[in-house]
N, C-alpha and C positions, 0 to 999 in steps of 0.2 A: 754236550759231551761229544767226543769224537766217535766215529764208527769203528768198532773193533771187530775184525772179521776173523773167523776161524779158517786158517789155511788148510789144515789137515790134522788128523790124529792117527796115532799108531800104537800098537801094543809092544811094550818093552818089558820082558821078564814078568809078565802078568799084570803090569800097570798100564793104564791108558794115559798116554802123553799127548796133550793137545797143543798145537802151535797156532799162535794168533799174530796178527799184525795190524797196524794202522797205516793207511796210505799217507805217509809223511811227505810224499812227492806232491800231494795235493795241499796247496796253501791253506785251503779251508780246514782240512782235517788237522794239519799241523797246528794251526792257530787255535782250534778247538781244544787240542791236547794241552797246549801251552796255557790257555786261559784256565782250564780246569786246574792244572797244577799250581798256577799262581794264586788262584782263589783259595786253594787249600792252604798254602803258605800264609796267606793273609789272615786265615782263621786261627792261626797259632795265637794262643791267649796272650802271650807276652807282647805281641804287636798290637792286638786289639785293645789291651788295657793301657797302652801308652797314652791314648786320648783321655782315659779316665783319670790318670794321674794329673794331667794338665788341667782337667776340669775342677780338680780340688782347689785350684788357685782361683777362688771366686773373686769377682769385683769387690772393692776397687783394686785388689792386689794383682788381678789378672793382667799379665803383660803378654801380648800376642807373640812378640819376638821370643820371649823366654819360653813360652809354651811350645813353640815350634822347635826351638833348640833342645828342649827337654825331650820331646818326642823323637827327634833325630838321634839324640844321644842314647836313648833307650834302644832304638833299633840297632845302633852300632854295638852296644853292649851285648845284645841278645842275638847277634849274628855269629854263627859258628866260625872259628878260625879256619883258614885254608890249610889243609894238611899237605905236607910235602909229598906224601904218597897218595895219589889221587883216589884210589879205591878205599882209603880209610877216611876220606872226607865226609864229615857228618851231613853236609848238604846233599851229597850224592845218595847217602842212605835215606834221607828224608824224601827225596824225589822218587827213588825207586820203590820205596814202600807205599807212597801215594799212588804210583802207577799200578802197583799190585792191587791196591784197594779198588781202583777204577775198573780194572779188568774183572776182578772177582764179583764186583757189584753188577756189572753189565752182563756177565756171561755165566755166573754160577749162583745167582740169586742170594748174594751175601749182603748183609747190612752192616754198616759201620756208623757208630754213634760218636759224635765229637766229644761228648761228656766222658767217654771211656777211652778215648784215643790218647795213647802215650805221647805221640808227637804233638798233637794239638795242645796238650796240657803240660808240656815240658816246663820245668822250673829254671830260673836264671842260672842256678849253680850247676845245672846238667846240660847246658847249651852245647858244650864242646864234647860231650860224651855220646856214644852210641846208646840208643835206648836199651835198657837191660831186658833180658828175657827174650821171648819169642817176638819176631819182627812185627807181624801183623796178626791181630786177633779181632774177631767179630762174631756175627751170628749168621748162619745160613738158614734161610727160611724157604724150604723146598718141599713140595708134595705134602704140605700141611704138617711138616716135621721140622723141628729145630735141631741144628747141630752147632757146636762151638768150633769156630774156625781157628786152625793152627797153621799159620803160613810163614815160612822162612824164605827170604828173598836174597838172591845174589845176581850180580850183573857182571858180564865179561865181554871183552872185545877180542879174546884170543881166537886165532884161526884154527887151532887144533880142536878136535872133538874126540873124547870129552875134554872140556876145559878144566882148568884147576878149580874154578869156582864150583863145578859140579861135585867134586870130592868134598869141599867144605859144606856144600848144601846137604849132601848125604849125611855127613857127621852131625849137622844141626838137627836133621830129622830123626836120627837115631837117639839123640839126647832127648828130644821131645817124646819119643816112644818109651824110652827106658826110665825116664825120671817122672814118675807120676806126680810127685809133690810139685815139681816145676810147673807142670801144666795146671795143676789145681790152683796154684797161687795166681796164675794168669787169669783163671776163671774168677777167683775172688776179687782180683784187681778190677776186672771188667764189671763185676756186680757193684763194687764200690763206686766206680765211675758212673754207672747207670743210675745210681741213687741220687745223682745231681741233676738228673733230667726231670724237669717240671712238666709233667703231662699226666693226663688221666686216660690215655688211649688204651684200648683193650690189648693191642699188640705189645705195648710196653709192659703191661702187667703179666702177659704170658711169658715174655722174655725173662722178667725178674723171677718168675716161678721156675722157669727152666734152669736158670743159672743156680738158683738156690738148691733145687733138687740134684743138680749135677755135683755140687759141692758135697751134698749129703751122701751120695753114693760113691764118692771118689776114692774110697778105700778099696774098691773093687776094680781091678784092671778091666775086667770084662764089661762091667756096667759103664765105666767111664769112657773107654775107647769106642764103644758102640755109638756114643753121642758126640763124637768128635769127627771133624773132617780135616784131613791134612793136605796142604798145598805146598809142595816143593816148587818154588817159582824162580825161573831163570829169565833174565833179560839179556838177549844175545845179539851182538853185532857180527853176524857171520852169514854170508850169502848162501853157503852150502845148505843151511837148515831148510830154507824154502826151496831152492833150486833142485836139491837132491832128496828132499823129504827126509832129512837126516835128524833123528832124535837120539843120536848116540850119546849125548850128554847124560842120559839117564841109564846108560848101559850097566852101571854098577848098582842100580836100584833093583833089588830082587824081592819078589813077593814073599818068599820064604823067610826073609829077614824082617818083614813087617806083616805077620799073620793077622788076619781079621781086622786090619786097619782100613778105614775109608780114606784112600789116598788118590789124588788127582795131580799128575805132573803137568806143569804149565811152562811153556816157553813163549816169551814175547819176542818175536823177531823184530828187533828195533835197529834199523840200519842208520844209526846216528851215533856220534861219539858221546856216550852216556856221561863221561866226565865233564866235557865242555858244556853239554846240554844242561846238566844239573846246575852247574855254576851260573850259567846265563839265566836260567829260569828263576833261580833264587834271587839273583841281583835285580832282575826286572820286577819281580814281585815287591821287593822292598822299595824300589824306586816309585812304585805306584801307590804306596801307602801314604 
């Protein structure tokens, strides 16, 4: 995995905003990032199962050429269409959400399980659609305490601060705060996915108990939100953020609008064209399959 360094943090309206970066001028670090993202794409079940379908054609009916072509056709069918508006491209969403998982895992002790990952387990009929609900969900395991991760992800190359995506991110976080049922359904979906994990590990059992208890108390705003951690997450291509230590993208996030919430603002200063980067990474991953 690449080294993700915290550049600085600041307080904005009562919230801690942390700014991170990966030294993408280093070929080693950039390649580590690319490798991580490509490996995540390769784990999408639609692509992993392509070989299984071909294996069903057992000898003497097995034709290697047919199997290769079948696998290639499945990859083509299960590749999202290129959207004419780049920031609506599903591949861009997939890459940015995997980037968020990477940073939260390395820097905030968050755990993400493939069995419960909406992107990893996408179905063929949903390939061209953005994943419904909250962008990234998982489990934070910090200080011997579990919290359910609620992370909304936006990316922007705008030079103005705050960028337009910051307003959209704020709106998403307000929805997550105000709609208790929306969050509870995400927790239930995660519990459902974890049920597919075949393990007897004590950690797994503790997480299952935590999720079940969270659903049970979810009729209470106070009990529910005390066990959640919110991450409004921005991926930004803007030199001012690092050079001037500018976290103005979060200027409209105010503590009084999110009382008693565990919220950590995150900016990944990523000085690369996220649109082209996402497309390239996705294509390279499929070529490697």
